[in-house]
N, C-alpha and C positions, 0 to 999 in steps of 0.2 A: 624256587622261592616264593615265598606268599607274596600276594600282591600288596604293594606299599602305598597304592590310593585306589580309590573306587573306581568302577566302569564308567567310561566317556558316556555322554548322554545318547551317542549314536550307537553304542553298543548294547543299549537297553531297549532298542525300538522293537527287538523281537522277543520280549520278554513273554512269559506265558499267559494265556487268558482262560478263565473258566469257561466252560461252554454255554451257550446262550440260555439253556435250560435252567443251569445252576443260577445263573444272573438273576433271571425274573422270579426264582422260585425263592432267592433269599431276601430278607428284609434289609434294606438300606436307609440311610439317612445321608441328607447332604452336607458336606463339611467344607467350610471355607477357611482362609487364614493368610498369612504372609510369612515368608521365610527370608530372614535377614542375616548378615554377617555378625557374629558377635562383637569383634573389635571395632568394626566401623559404623555399624548400624544401617550399612547399606543394604538395599533388595538385592537379593541372589536370583538369578534368572537361570531357566532349564534346570532348576532342581527337580531329580525324580522322585516321584511319590509312589510307592508299592506296598502292597499288602499281600502276605503269603506268596509272595513270588510273582504277583500280578501287577502290571504297571497300570496305576490308575490316573496319573496325568503328570504334568510338568508345570513348574511356576512361569508366569509370564515375566515380561523386562522389568515389572515392578515388583516382582517377588511374590504376586499374588498367585492363590490357587483355589480351585473349585473341583471338588470330587464327589463321588458317592461310595459309602462303605458300610459295612455292617457295623452297628453302634458298639461292638465289644472287640472289635478288630484292632490288631497294631499296625500301625503305619511307620515305614523305613523310609527316610529322607536321605537321598544321596546324590552327591555331585564330585565330580573330580577335585582333588585338592584339598577336601573338607572332611572332618570327622562324620560317620554316618550319625545319624540321630533317628532312635526308635522311641515312639510314644503310644500309649493306649488311649483309642478314642473316649473309651468310658462314657459313651452317649453325648459327648460334647460337638456342637456344632460350629464353634470358632475356636480353631487352635493356631496358635503364632508360634513359628520356631525360630530359635538361633542357631547358627552352625559356626563352630570354630574352625580355623584354618589348620590343615595338618602339615605338620613340618616334614618335609622331605630331605633326608640327607644326599649332599652330593657324592661322597665316596661310598658308592656301591661296588660291589664284587661285579666285574665283567663276565658275564656267563661263557664258559668256553664253548667251542663249536664241536663237541663230539656228540655221537648218538647217545640218546638216554632212554631206558626201556619204556618209561611211562610219562614222558615229558616231552613237550614240545621245546626245540633248541634252536637258538638263532647264532648264526654266525658273526663273531665280532668283527667290528669293521671301522673305519676312519668317517669323520665328516669332514668331507673335502671341501674348500672355500675357493668358488670360482665367481670372481665379482661379488655380486651382492646374494648370491645363492649359496646354500648349503647343500651339499649332494649326499645322499645316503645310497649305499649299495651294499646288499648283505643277501644271506640265504637262509630260508626258514624250513627246519625238517619237521615234518608231522608224521609220528608214526601211526601207522594204520590200525595198531592195536587199541589206542585210546579213542579211535573214531569210529562213531557209528552212523549210520545212514540216517536216523532222526535228528542229528546234531548239525549245529552251525558252528565252524570254526572262525575265529575274528583275530586278525592282527591289525593292531593299531599302533602304528610307529609314531614317535612325537619328538619334537626339538623342546628340551628343557632350558631356559634361560634363568642360570643360577642367580644372575644380579637382580633380575626384577621377579623371579619366583612365579615365571608364567610359563605356559606351555603353548606350542604351536603344533598342527598336526599336520602329519604327511599322508598320502592318500593309504586309506585301509585296503586291507586284502580279506576277502570272505570265501569261504568253501562251504558250500552247502551238501550235505548228505541228499539221496534221492528221496527219501521219505520226508525229510524236513521241508524240501522244496514243494513236495505235493500238498502237504499241510499247511505250510506258508501260504501257497497261491489260495488255498480255500479260506483260509481265515481272512485274507485280505479281499474276498469277493473276485478273486481273479483279476484283481487290477492292484499289479505290484509297485505303482507309483507311491502307493503308501508307505512302502518298506524302503526306507532311506538308505538301507546298505545294498538292495537289491544290484545296484549298477555296479559295484565292486566285486560281485562274485567271479570265480575263476572255475574254470573246469579242473577236473583231477580224476585219480583212481584209486582213491583210499580205501575201495572195498577190498583190494588185492594186495597194494603195494603201499610203503610208505610214500610220503609227498613231498618233494623238494621243490620250493619256489624260489626263483631268483627275484630279489626285489630291488627297484630302483626308483627314488623320487628326489625332488630338490624343493627347496624352500625359499622363498625370498626373505630377506633379513635387511631391514632398513640401515642405512648408513650410520645412524646413531646408536644401533645395537652391533654393528659389525664386530667389535671388539670385546663384547661381553663374554662370560663363561658360559659355555653350551656343554650339553650330553644330549646323546640321542637314546631315548627309552623305548621299550617296545612293551605294549599291553597284550597279553594274549588270553583267549577265552574259548570254551567250548560251551555252547549255550544249547538248550533245549527248548521246545515249544511246550512241553506238558509237564516239565519239572523243575526243581529248583534252578536257577540259572547257572550256579556257581559249581557245575560239574567239574571244570579245570580253570584255574585261573593262576596267572603269574605276571610279574612285571620284572624285564630284564633290563639292564643297561648294555646297548649293545656297541656304543662309542663314548668315549670321554674324551673331552678336547676337541681340537680342530687339527686337521691336516693343511697346512698354509705354507708352503715353502716361498711363497712370495711375500711374506710378511716384513721382509728387510730388503725389498727391492728399492733401489734408489734411482732418482730422476730429477731432473731440474729443467723446467722448459720457461723461455723468456717470451713474454707475452708480446703481441704484434699490434702495432698501430695501424690504424686505417689510413691507407696515403691517397685512396681515390677520391679527388676532389668532388666528383659526382656525389658523395654522401655528406659535402659539407653545406650546412643550412645555408640559404640565400637569405640576405637582408630583407625583412618585411616591413614596407613604408607604412609608418602610423600617422593616424589621422590627429592632427595637433590643432588644437584651437589658440591663437594667439592675439595680441592687442597692440595696436601702435597709439601712442599718445603724443600730442605736441601742443604748443601753446601759441595763440595768434593774440597779439597785442593791440588795444584800440585806444584812441586818445580820450581824454575825460568827456563823458556825456556824450560821445558818439558811437554808432554801430555800423560805421563804415570802414573796411579794412584797407589800412593804409599800407599798398602795395609797394611804396618806396621804403617803406621801413626795412632796414637791411635784417633786423631780426625776423620779421615777418616773411621777407623773401626766402629767407633759410628754410623757414616752417613750411611755407606753401608749396615750396620746390619738394620737400621732403614728403609733404602728403601725396603731391602728383605722383613721384616716383613709386612711393608704396604702393598706391591703388593700380599703376601701370602694370608693376612687376606682379602682382597677384593677379591682375586679369590675363597677364601673357602666360602664366604658369598653369599647365594643363591639369595638373595634379592640386590647384587651389582653387577654392571657391568663397567668394565675399558673401557671408550672411546677412550682415546688416552694418550700417553706419550711423554712429549717432555722435551728437554733438551738444555739450553742455556750456552754456554760458554763464559766467561768473562775473559779479560787480562787487565794488567794496561796500562797505555798510554806509560810507559818507553820503547825506542827503536822505531823501524820502524813499522810504521801503519800498512803495509801489511803484513808483518811477524808476527804481533801481532795477526791479523785477522786469519790467518791461524794457529796459534797456538791455538787460541780459539776454532777454529772448531774441531781441533784435538782432544781436550779435551773433547768437547762435543762427539764426536763419541766415546770416551773411556767409558763415562758414560753410553752412550745408550747400547755400548757393554755389560756391565756389567748387564743393566737391561734385556738384551736379553738372557743372561745367566739365569736368574731366572725365566723367564716366560716359562711355559710349551709350548712344540710345538703345542698342540691342540689349544693353545689360541692367538698364535702368528697372526694367519690370521684376528683376529677379532680386533687386536688392532692396532691402526696407531701411528707409530713413527715419531717424528719430531725432527729436529736438526738446531740450529742456533748458531751465534756467534756475538758478539760485544765486542768493544774495548772502555773501559771506557775512558773518557774524561779528560783533565787538569782542565776543570772547576769542575768536580766532586772532582778532588783532592783538589781545593781550597775550596770546601763547606766542606769536610771531615775536612780539617785542621780550619776551622772557627768553626765547632761542636766539635772540641777538645779544642776549646779555644786557639790555638796555634797563637802566633803573625805574625808567617811567612803567615798565613792565608791571610792577606789582601795584602802582597806582591805577592803571587801566583796570587790572584784575579787581581792585577793591570797587571801582564805580559799578563794574559788571556785575559784582556780587550784590551791590547796593540796589540796582535798579531791576535786575534780572530781566523781567520781560517787558520792561517799560522802554520801549525801542527809543522814543522821542527823548526822554531826559537823560538816557545813558549816552546819546549822540551829542546832548547839548553839554553834557559835564565833560567829555572828552574833547570836544573841540575848545574848551577854556583852559585846556592845560598848557602850559608854557612851551612847550617842545611840540606842539600839534603842528604847527607850519614847518617847523625846522626837521622833524623826524617822522612823525607818523604821516602827515600828508604827502610828504615827497618821497619816503623809504617805505613804508608799509603798505598804504592804500594801492599805490599802482601796483605791487606784486599780485593784487587780489582781482585785478582787471584783467580778464582772461577767457578763452573760449578753448575747451578741451575737446578734440575729436576721438572717437574710438572706432577703429574697424575692426568688427569682430568676423575672422574668416577662418577657414578650415584649410588644411593643406596636408597631403600626403607625402613624407620624406623620411629618411632614415635618421632614426636618432644616433646623437654622438655618445660616445663611450662614458662622458661625465654625466649626461642625460640619463643614459641606461642605469647607471650606478645609483642615481637620485631615485628613479622609478623603483628599481629593486629594494631599496632601503624603505620606499613607500608601500608598496605592494608588489612582491617578487612573484606573486601567482599569476600575474596579468602579462609577464613578459613573453615574447616570442621565442622560438628555438635559437633564432641567430642571436639575440639578445642574451639569453643565457650562454652560448658559446663564447660572445664577447667577454661576458663577466669571467667566464672560467679561464679567458685567455688572459686577462688582463690582471686579476686578482696577484696582489703582491705576496700574500702570504699562502702557504699550501693548506693551512687550516681553512682560510675563507675560501679557496678554490674548492675544498672537498665538501665544504657547506653548501656551496652554489651548485656544484655537481648533483648532491643528493636531493636539494629542493627542485632541481630542474626535472629530476628523475621522478618525483613526486607529482609533477605537473604533466610531464610526458614520459610515461614508462617506456615507452618504445624508441626514445631519443638515442638512437645506436651508437651515435659519436661520443656523447658525453657518457653513456654508460659503459662504452668500451675504455674510456679514458679513465673511468674511475674504477672500472674492473683491472685495468694495468696496475693503478696505484695499489690494490689491494693484493693482488698476486705478486708484486714486487716485495711484499711485506709478510708473505706466507700466509695471508688472510684470506678465507676462501668463501664466497657467497653465490650460490648460483642462481638467486632471485635477482641480481643485478642486470644481468643481460637475457634473462627469461623472456621478457617483452619484445626482444629485439631479433629473437632468433625464428625465422621463416625461411621459406624456400630461396628468398631474394635477398637474404642477408649476406654480407660479404664473407669470404672464407675466415679472415681475421676475428670476425665476431664467434665463428662456432669453434675456430681453434682455441680461443681463450675461454670460452666456456667449457670445454672439454677438459683445459687444464683446471679451472673452478670445479668441476665435477670430480676429478682425480683428488683434488683436496679435500673435497666433503664425502669421499668414497662411494660417490653415485656412480659404480662403474658402468651400469647397464646405460645411462644417459649420456656417459663418455664415448660409450662404443657406438651409441646412436649417432652422435654427432660427428664421429671420425667417418662414418660410411657416406658423409655429403662432403668430405673434405677432399681438395683435388690430390691427384698423386704428383706431388712435387717434394723434392729433398728434403725441404726444410722441416716437413711434419711427418716424414716418415716414421721418425724414431717414436714420436707420440703415438703413432698409429700401433706399433710394435709392443709398446709398452701396455697400452689399453687391450690389444689382442690377447697378450698374455695374461693380463688380469682376470679377462672374461672366460679363461681356459682354452684359448685358441694357440695352444704351444707350438705347434708345428709352423703355423703362421708367423708366429712372432720369432721364432728360433734364428733365422740366419741373420737378420739384424742384430739381435741382441748379442748373438756369440760374436759377430763382427765387431763389437764395441769391447768385448772380455770383461775382466773383472768379476764382481761377485754377482753381478746381474747374471751371467753367463753361467755361474753354479746352480743358481736358483732356476733358471729354466730348463737346467739338465734335471734336477731334482723333481719337477714338476713332471718331465716326460719319464719319469723313473729309471732314468739312465744314472743309477746312484754310484755305480764305481767310476764312470767318467766325472761325474761330480767330484767324487772324492779326491781324483787324482788333480783335479783343476785347484780344488780349495786348498790343496797339500801345497801346489806350486805357488800359489798367492801368499800363502803364510811363511813361505822361504824367504820373500822378500822382506828385507829390513824394515820398509817404510809399514808394512802391514803386521807386524810382530805384537802391537799393542791394539789390533782392531778387534773388539769384542765382539762385533756381530760375526767377523770372519770366522773366530773360534768356536762360536756357537753353531754356525752353518756346518762347519766341520765335525761337531759332535753329532749332528743330524745325519750327516753322509755316513759317518763310522757307526752310527746306530743302526741305520738301515741295512749296512753290510754286515752286521753282525760283530765288528770291532768294537767289543764292550768296552776295555782296556782304553782304546784312543778315544771313545765316544766320552767316558766319563772324565778322563784328563782334559779333554777339549772343552767340556762343559764347564769345569771348574776353572779354566783360564777365563773364560768367559764372564763368567760370575765374579771373579776377583776384579776383573776390570771393569765391570758394568754391574754392580748387584742388583740393580732394579730389573734385570733380565729374568729373575728368578719368577716375577709375576707373569711374564709371557710363558716361562717354561711350563709354568702349571697348566696353561691352556693348550700346550701345543702336543699333539698325540704323538709326534715325531722324539719327543724328548721325557715326556712326563715321567714313563716308566723307569727312568734312571735318575730322576731328579733327587729324590730321597737318598739315593746312593753315593751321592757327591757331597764330599767333604770340603769344604772352601773356608 
């Protein structure tokens, strides 16, 4: 079969070169340009540029190239997956090329594995899925009669993703003839590091016999692509150093679909909570700034504290107790104490201002009596005074719903900054003595003290919620834990958990709590616990992360996590399932078989115990509760097809598709079924 796609770039590394004598004898010009994809206009990287069979260069990551060639030569632009483009230079020094993508049909004929006289043959095989790896095992048969000692034989197996129309490449195989090796060594100035294929060369005896090469390699497939449609292709070529490279080219499909008996494996694992209190966050005391405010009353026109006044006695006792409690608390520190004296506006403003300051000094004097001498030098004392305004008198009257309030406000508005006339007009009001002087003005004569101190203490739950609503990012781990524990609704709890993990990604307790929430809803995300996984993490974290990895098809990660889990009964079955998915069937077999059911049949199929598997699945389908199980009928079709019971295989597949029609899409990718799919009428 003729090649359906151009030679991959590494296969062209050995294209012929003209002799150095001819190079310098021929007139050449420098040519530059860019190669882009026709549809997207994006630059194409690593496009091969050749002329008369000579490789002149490759495009860089931006699609640019710079070569030297004869002004009347033809240039061949070549890259896998795109149609070749040939242009004549015609003495041009700027040449830009657009390449169109080559359509590749998925349904190609699989080459049979028999010997052919003049062709290289490949043994058909399966792409076997083990964890996140696709394994390819095959044999290549190379007839001696088509191979000469001055040739290089190249095998390049590839994995084609039909969903993405993209290739991944297995390890190539290179067979060099004796004369080819000598000439290649000379052309590379005895330094084969420039030959990218040299490390893949294998020894052979093609001079006398045909060569059979047993091939094995694997490719990692990401979890997001594990269920795509794949096939394995193989590009075959025989190249020479001094001739046109296309002495022999062929592309064969050696595997279509994937062999994956575990596609229907079933399991369900309940996540574990962390019960070791050592991992619980401890309360972290916060530095709080608080203020205490109290009022001291003074007789009219005086600045001496009346300590017999019952209200003052309560206030003074309160001040003394507050200060003593703060000083006795090792976690608290008084930063400053300030006092502000207030007087009513009745009388001279200056006299009132002086009176307010004296009252302030009186309160500070009392406070100084309470503070021990050893503490005084660390505490700053501040004093201030203020005369209340007639505007405030108007506001207080209006707050009392007194009708005179509007009259006072009118006088204030009329005189504004004229303090004396405002005072005189208000004193002339009929209710001045009966209401203003006896009710409003006394409330203004006071002194406020403010103790500004800091204290380390634990926040209470309402305080934590208030802080969360204002600035959640400043909360401690313990406070986030309290929020999560006291949230009334699940939506709010999940919101708190996610925000906590944004601030503290390694907060394993809340990470595990959120992971449990996801696992219980069959929603899987390995990023939730990733930051909490280390050698000291509790086994519950690693166990839950292994469940997450199973859900996201990250089987290698799940396997790695299991290696550090303890040997306890609770997690033994998880280990067995993960071992099976990663291809360690003998290790998984005893525990999976002990559970019975469909999983036992699947592990037997993985071990190629096809007859045993067929007997087990037949027995399961004889049970009434399994008669409508589409997956079991499908697996019976696999078993029967493997044991060449074609009639049973077709009938079982028909039953499966009738019960669950969307299994047809699975069958299209399943190399155990796809050969009989088109024969089934349902």
